[in-house]
mmCIF file of the C-alpha atoms, coordinates in Angstrom:
data_MODEL
# 
_entry.id   MODEL 
# 
loop_
_atom_site.group_PDB 
_atom_site.id 
_atom_site.type_symbol 
_atom_site.label_atom_id 
_atom_site.label_alt_id 
_atom_site.label_comp_id 
_atom_site.label_asym_id 
_atom_site.label_entity_id 
_atom_site.label_seq_id 
_atom_site.pdbx_PDB_ins_code 
_atom_site.Cartn_x 
_atom_site.Cartn_y 
_atom_site.Cartn_z 
_atom_site.occupancy 
_atom_site.B_iso_or_equiv 
_atom_site.pdbx_formal_charge 
_atom_site.auth_seq_id 
_atom_site.auth_comp_id 
_atom_site.auth_asym_id 
_atom_site.auth_atom_id 
_atom_site.pdbx_PDB_model_num 
ATOM 1   C CA . GLN A 1 1   ? 8.848   -6.615  -22.555 1.00 0.00 ? 1   GLN A CA 1 
ATOM 2   C CA . VAL A 1 2   ? 5.802   -8.048  -21.032 1.00 0.00 ? 2   VAL A CA 1 
ATOM 3   C CA . GLN A 1 3   ? 2.750   -6.671  -22.372 1.00 0.00 ? 3   GLN A CA 1 
ATOM 4   C CA . LEU A 1 4   ? -0.233  -5.392  -19.788 1.00 0.00 ? 4   LEU A CA 1 
ATOM 5   C CA . VAL A 1 5   ? -3.976  -4.860  -20.694 1.00 0.00 ? 5   VAL A CA 1 
ATOM 6   C CA . GLU A 1 6   ? -6.056  -3.644  -17.591 1.00 0.00 ? 6   GLU A CA 1 
ATOM 7   C CA . SER A 1 7   ? -9.913  -3.819  -17.992 1.00 0.00 ? 7   SER A CA 1 
ATOM 8   C CA . GLY A 1 8   ? -12.727 -3.230  -15.534 1.00 0.00 ? 8   GLY A CA 1 
ATOM 9   C CA . GLY A 1 9   ? -13.079 0.237   -15.283 1.00 0.00 ? 9   GLY A CA 1 
ATOM 10  C CA . GLY A 1 10  ? -15.902 2.379   -15.527 1.00 0.00 ? 10  GLY A CA 1 
ATOM 11  C CA . LEU A 1 11  ? -18.673 4.650   -13.221 1.00 0.00 ? 11  LEU A CA 1 
ATOM 12  C CA . VAL A 1 12  ? -19.560 3.338   -9.992  1.00 0.00 ? 12  VAL A CA 1 
ATOM 13  C CA . GLU A 1 13  ? -21.812 4.994   -7.555  1.00 0.00 ? 13  GLU A CA 1 
ATOM 14  C CA . PRO A 1 14  ? -20.073 5.609   -3.590  1.00 0.00 ? 14  PRO A CA 1 
ATOM 15  C CA . GLY A 1 15  ? -19.704 2.196   -1.938  1.00 0.00 ? 15  GLY A CA 1 
ATOM 16  C CA . GLY A 1 16  ? -20.098 0.290   -4.782  1.00 0.00 ? 16  GLY A CA 1 
ATOM 17  C CA . SER A 1 17  ? -17.380 -2.486  -5.916  1.00 0.00 ? 17  SER A CA 1 
ATOM 18  C CA . LEU A 1 18  ? -15.746 -2.792  -9.017  1.00 0.00 ? 18  LEU A CA 1 
ATOM 19  C CA . THR A 1 19  ? -12.948 -5.608  -10.268 1.00 0.00 ? 19  THR A CA 1 
ATOM 20  C CA . LEU A 1 20  ? -9.959  -4.583  -11.976 1.00 0.00 ? 20  LEU A CA 1 
ATOM 21  C CA . SER A 1 21  ? -8.125  -7.358  -14.469 1.00 0.00 ? 21  SER A CA 1 
ATOM 22  C CA . CYS A 1 22  ? -4.669  -7.223  -15.844 1.00 0.00 ? 22  CYS A CA 1 
ATOM 23  C CA . GLN A 1 23  ? -4.041  -9.654  -18.627 1.00 0.00 ? 23  GLN A CA 1 
ATOM 24  C CA . ALA A 1 24  ? -0.206  -10.032 -18.974 1.00 0.00 ? 24  ALA A CA 1 
ATOM 25  C CA . SER A 1 25  ? 1.422   -11.525 -21.584 1.00 0.00 ? 25  SER A CA 1 
ATOM 26  C CA . GLU A 1 26  ? 3.398   -13.882 -19.545 1.00 0.00 ? 26  GLU A CA 1 
ATOM 27  C CA . TYR A 1 27  ? 4.637   -13.931 -15.968 1.00 0.00 ? 27  TYR A CA 1 
ATOM 28  C CA . PRO A 1 28  ? 8.598   -12.955 -15.731 1.00 0.00 ? 28  PRO A CA 1 
ATOM 29  C CA . SER A 1 29  ? 10.706  -15.641 -14.737 1.00 0.00 ? 29  SER A CA 1 
ATOM 30  C CA . GLY A 1 30  ? 12.070  -15.765 -11.649 1.00 0.00 ? 30  GLY A CA 1 
ATOM 31  C CA . PHE A 1 31  ? 11.151  -13.286 -8.856  1.00 0.00 ? 31  PHE A CA 1 
ATOM 32  C CA . HIS A 1 32  ? 8.786   -11.135 -9.786  1.00 0.00 ? 32  HIS A CA 1 
ATOM 33  C CA . VAL A 1 33  ? 5.811   -8.123  -8.350  1.00 0.00 ? 33  VAL A CA 1 
ATOM 34  C CA . MET A 1 34  ? 2.884   -7.525  -10.043 1.00 0.00 ? 34  MET A CA 1 
ATOM 35  C CA . ALA A 1 35  ? 1.371   -4.247  -8.762  1.00 0.00 ? 35  ALA A CA 1 
ATOM 36  C CA . TRP A 1 36  ? -1.667  -1.755  -9.256  1.00 0.00 ? 36  TRP A CA 1 
ATOM 37  C CA . TYR A 1 37  ? -1.013  1.952   -9.236  1.00 0.00 ? 37  TYR A CA 1 
ATOM 38  C CA . ARG A 1 38  ? -3.002  4.795   -9.836  1.00 0.00 ? 38  ARG A CA 1 
ATOM 39  C CA . GLN A 1 39  ? -2.922  8.529   -10.970 1.00 0.00 ? 39  GLN A CA 1 
ATOM 40  C CA . ALA A 1 40  ? -5.941  11.046  -10.327 1.00 0.00 ? 40  ALA A CA 1 
ATOM 41  C CA . PRO A 1 41  ? -6.318  14.528  -12.247 1.00 0.00 ? 41  PRO A CA 1 
ATOM 42  C CA . GLY A 1 42  ? -3.250  16.870  -11.208 1.00 0.00 ? 42  GLY A CA 1 
ATOM 43  C CA . LYS A 1 43  ? -1.686  14.535  -8.753  1.00 0.00 ? 43  LYS A CA 1 
ATOM 44  C CA . GLU A 1 44  ? 1.347   11.888  -9.341  1.00 0.00 ? 44  GLU A CA 1 
ATOM 45  C CA . ARG A 1 45  ? 0.931   8.306   -9.619  1.00 0.00 ? 45  ARG A CA 1 
ATOM 46  C CA . GLU A 1 46  ? 0.611   6.640   -6.458  1.00 0.00 ? 46  GLU A CA 1 
ATOM 47  C CA . HIS A 1 47  ? 1.539   2.744   -5.564  1.00 0.00 ? 47  HIS A CA 1 
ATOM 48  C CA . VAL A 1 48  ? -2.228  0.795   -4.666  1.00 0.00 ? 48  VAL A CA 1 
ATOM 49  C CA . ALA A 1 49  ? -1.264  -2.343  -3.988  1.00 0.00 ? 49  ALA A CA 1 
ATOM 50  C CA . ASP A 1 50  ? 1.539   -5.304  -4.837  1.00 0.00 ? 50  ASP A CA 1 
ATOM 51  C CA . ILE A 1 51  ? 1.768   -8.750  -5.074  1.00 0.00 ? 51  ILE A CA 1 
ATOM 52  C CA . SER A 1 52  ? 4.942   -11.368 -5.278  1.00 0.00 ? 52  SER A CA 1 
ATOM 53  C CA . LYS A 1 53  ? 5.384   -14.073 -7.146  1.00 0.00 ? 53  LYS A CA 1 
ATOM 54  C CA . PHE A 1 54  ? 4.954   -15.938 -3.508  1.00 0.00 ? 54  PHE A CA 1 
ATOM 55  C CA . GLY A 1 55  ? 1.742   -13.778 -3.332  1.00 0.00 ? 55  GLY A CA 1 
ATOM 56  C CA . ILE A 1 56  ? 2.720   -11.685 -0.391  1.00 0.00 ? 56  ILE A CA 1 
ATOM 57  C CA . THR A 1 57  ? 0.990   -8.475  -0.793  1.00 0.00 ? 57  THR A CA 1 
ATOM 58  C CA . ASN A 1 58  ? 1.056   -4.780  0.000   1.00 0.00 ? 58  ASN A CA 1 
ATOM 59  C CA . TYR A 1 59  ? -1.309  -1.980  0.368   1.00 0.00 ? 59  TYR A CA 1 
ATOM 60  C CA . ASN A 1 60  ? -1.372  1.556   0.161   1.00 0.00 ? 60  ASN A CA 1 
ATOM 61  C CA . PRO A 1 61  ? -2.820  2.290   4.102   1.00 0.00 ? 61  PRO A CA 1 
ATOM 62  C CA . SER A 1 62  ? -5.891  4.480   2.298   1.00 0.00 ? 62  SER A CA 1 
ATOM 63  C CA . VAL A 1 63  ? -7.408  1.019   0.530   1.00 0.00 ? 63  VAL A CA 1 
ATOM 64  C CA . GLU A 1 64  ? -6.168  -1.425  3.025   1.00 0.00 ? 64  GLU A CA 1 
ATOM 65  C CA . GLY A 1 65  ? -9.317  -3.281  3.988   1.00 0.00 ? 65  GLY A CA 1 
ATOM 66  C CA . ARG A 1 66  ? -11.114 -2.157  1.049   1.00 0.00 ? 66  ARG A CA 1 
ATOM 67  C CA . PHE A 1 67  ? -9.129  -3.467  -1.930  1.00 0.00 ? 67  PHE A CA 1 
ATOM 68  C CA . ALA A 1 68  ? -7.813  -6.796  -2.443  1.00 0.00 ? 68  ALA A CA 1 
ATOM 69  C CA . ILE A 1 69  ? -5.078  -7.607  -4.921  1.00 0.00 ? 69  ILE A CA 1 
ATOM 70  C CA . SER A 1 70  ? -5.088  -11.624 -6.054  1.00 0.00 ? 70  SER A CA 1 
ATOM 71  C CA . ARG A 1 71  ? -3.241  -13.330 -9.260  1.00 0.00 ? 71  ARG A CA 1 
ATOM 72  C CA . ASP A 1 72  ? -4.273  -16.502 -11.276 1.00 0.00 ? 72  ASP A CA 1 
ATOM 73  C CA . ASN A 1 73  ? -1.055  -18.767 -11.395 1.00 0.00 ? 73  ASN A CA 1 
ATOM 74  C CA . ALA A 1 74  ? -2.807  -20.440 -14.004 1.00 0.00 ? 74  ALA A CA 1 
ATOM 75  C CA . ARG A 1 75  ? -2.729  -17.744 -16.195 1.00 0.00 ? 75  ARG A CA 1 
ATOM 76  C CA . PRO A 1 76  ? -1.243  -14.334 -16.278 1.00 0.00 ? 76  PRO A CA 1 
ATOM 77  C CA . THR A 1 77  ? -3.420  -12.394 -14.701 1.00 0.00 ? 77  THR A CA 1 
ATOM 78  C CA . ILE A 1 78  ? -3.907  -10.190 -11.666 1.00 0.00 ? 78  ILE A CA 1 
ATOM 79  C CA . PHE A 1 79  ? -7.380  -8.877  -10.145 1.00 0.00 ? 79  PHE A CA 1 
ATOM 80  C CA . LEU A 1 80  ? -8.048  -5.751  -7.882  1.00 0.00 ? 80  LEU A CA 1 
ATOM 81  C CA . GLN A 1 81  ? -10.600 -6.109  -6.322  1.00 0.00 ? 81  GLN A CA 1 
ATOM 82  C CA . MET A 1 82  ? -12.045 -2.969  -4.977  1.00 0.00 ? 82  MET A CA 1 
ATOM 83  C CA . ASP A 1 83  ? -15.296 -2.446  -2.535  1.00 0.00 ? 83  ASP A CA 1 
ATOM 84  C CA . SER A 1 84  ? -16.510 0.293   -0.596  1.00 0.00 ? 84  SER A CA 1 
ATOM 85  C CA . LEU A 1 85  ? -15.532 2.900   -2.945  1.00 0.00 ? 85  LEU A CA 1 
ATOM 86  C CA . LYS A 1 86  ? -15.105 6.244   -1.966  1.00 0.00 ? 86  LYS A CA 1 
ATOM 87  C CA . PRO A 1 87  ? -14.475 9.314   -4.796  1.00 0.00 ? 87  PRO A CA 1 
ATOM 88  C CA . GLU A 1 88  ? -11.143 9.540   -3.767  1.00 0.00 ? 88  GLU A CA 1 
ATOM 89  C CA . ASP A 1 89  ? -10.550 6.236   -5.582  1.00 0.00 ? 89  ASP A CA 1 
ATOM 90  C CA . THR A 1 90  ? -11.476 7.943   -8.823  1.00 0.00 ? 90  THR A CA 1 
ATOM 91  C CA . ALA A 1 91  ? -8.153  7.978   -11.054 1.00 0.00 ? 91  ALA A CA 1 
ATOM 92  C CA . VAL A 1 92  ? -6.548  6.132   -13.666 1.00 0.00 ? 92  VAL A CA 1 
ATOM 93  C CA . TYR A 1 93  ? -5.571  2.696   -12.794 1.00 0.00 ? 93  TYR A CA 1 
ATOM 94  C CA . TYR A 1 94  ? -2.295  1.231   -13.948 1.00 0.00 ? 94  TYR A CA 1 
ATOM 95  C CA . CYS A 1 95  ? -0.906  -2.311  -13.677 1.00 0.00 ? 95  CYS A CA 1 
ATOM 96  C CA . ARG A 1 96  ? 2.918   -2.809  -13.769 1.00 0.00 ? 96  ARG A CA 1 
ATOM 97  C CA . SER A 1 97  ? 5.299   -6.351  -13.917 1.00 0.00 ? 97  SER A CA 1 
ATOM 98  C CA . ILE A 1 98  ? 8.401   -5.701  -12.170 1.00 0.00 ? 98  ILE A CA 1 
ATOM 99  C CA . CYS A 1 99  ? 11.437  -7.876  -12.283 1.00 0.00 ? 99  CYS A CA 1 
ATOM 100 C CA . ALA A 1 100 ? 15.208  -7.852  -11.851 1.00 0.00 ? 100 ALA A CA 1 
ATOM 101 C CA . THR A 1 101 ? 15.458  -7.268  -16.018 1.00 0.00 ? 101 THR A CA 1 
ATOM 102 C CA . ASN A 1 102 ? 12.147  -5.830  -16.862 1.00 0.00 ? 102 ASN A CA 1 
ATOM 103 C CA . ASP A 1 103 ? 9.582   -2.849  -15.726 1.00 0.00 ? 103 ASP A CA 1 
ATOM 104 C CA . SER A 1 104 ? 6.701   -2.568  -17.724 1.00 0.00 ? 104 SER A CA 1 
ATOM 105 C CA . TRP A 1 105 ? 3.466   -0.732  -17.355 1.00 0.00 ? 105 TRP A CA 1 
ATOM 106 C CA . GLY A 1 106 ? 0.037   -1.120  -19.365 1.00 0.00 ? 106 GLY A CA 1 
ATOM 107 C CA . GLN A 1 107 ? -2.141  1.810   -20.663 1.00 0.00 ? 107 GLN A CA 1 
ATOM 108 C CA . GLY A 1 108 ? -4.410  2.269   -17.863 1.00 0.00 ? 108 GLY A CA 1 
ATOM 109 C CA . THR A 1 109 ? -8.249  2.065   -16.901 1.00 0.00 ? 109 THR A CA 1 
ATOM 110 C CA . GLN A 1 110 ? -10.521 4.669   -16.063 1.00 0.00 ? 110 GLN A CA 1 
ATOM 111 C CA . VAL A 1 111 ? -12.335 4.390   -12.761 1.00 0.00 ? 111 VAL A CA 1 
ATOM 112 C CA . THR A 1 112 ? -14.980 7.077   -11.750 1.00 0.00 ? 112 THR A CA 1 
ATOM 113 C CA . VAL A 1 113 ? -16.771 7.012   -8.357  1.00 0.00 ? 113 VAL A CA 1 
ATOM 114 C CA . SER A 1 114 ? -19.656 9.252   -8.167  1.00 0.00 ? 114 SER A CA 1 
ATOM 115 C CA . SER A 1 115 ? -23.176 9.749   -7.604  1.00 0.00 ? 115 SER A CA 1 
# 
């Protein structure tokens, strides 16, 4: 089981930026995808962005052009750079690790966009 710990959340004004980090205990061996999801109050959890072992990325259309997911291959950590934040980006952001034999989630980090 991969252990995931998110950090970097907080309160930011609209138009501001935050960078989230997800420290994993390890990258899964073989093909895998690391992803960010979010869940706003009263809403279902939704996909934000993901990055494969080979660096291929996918984004939710609502964040494309504003958010950027990346990974550090020297250490098991992924990042979510969030720019031009909007109030509707307010949510708990979760990290997820997916491979053929395992599907792990972190505990989440709160992001609040408000003036």
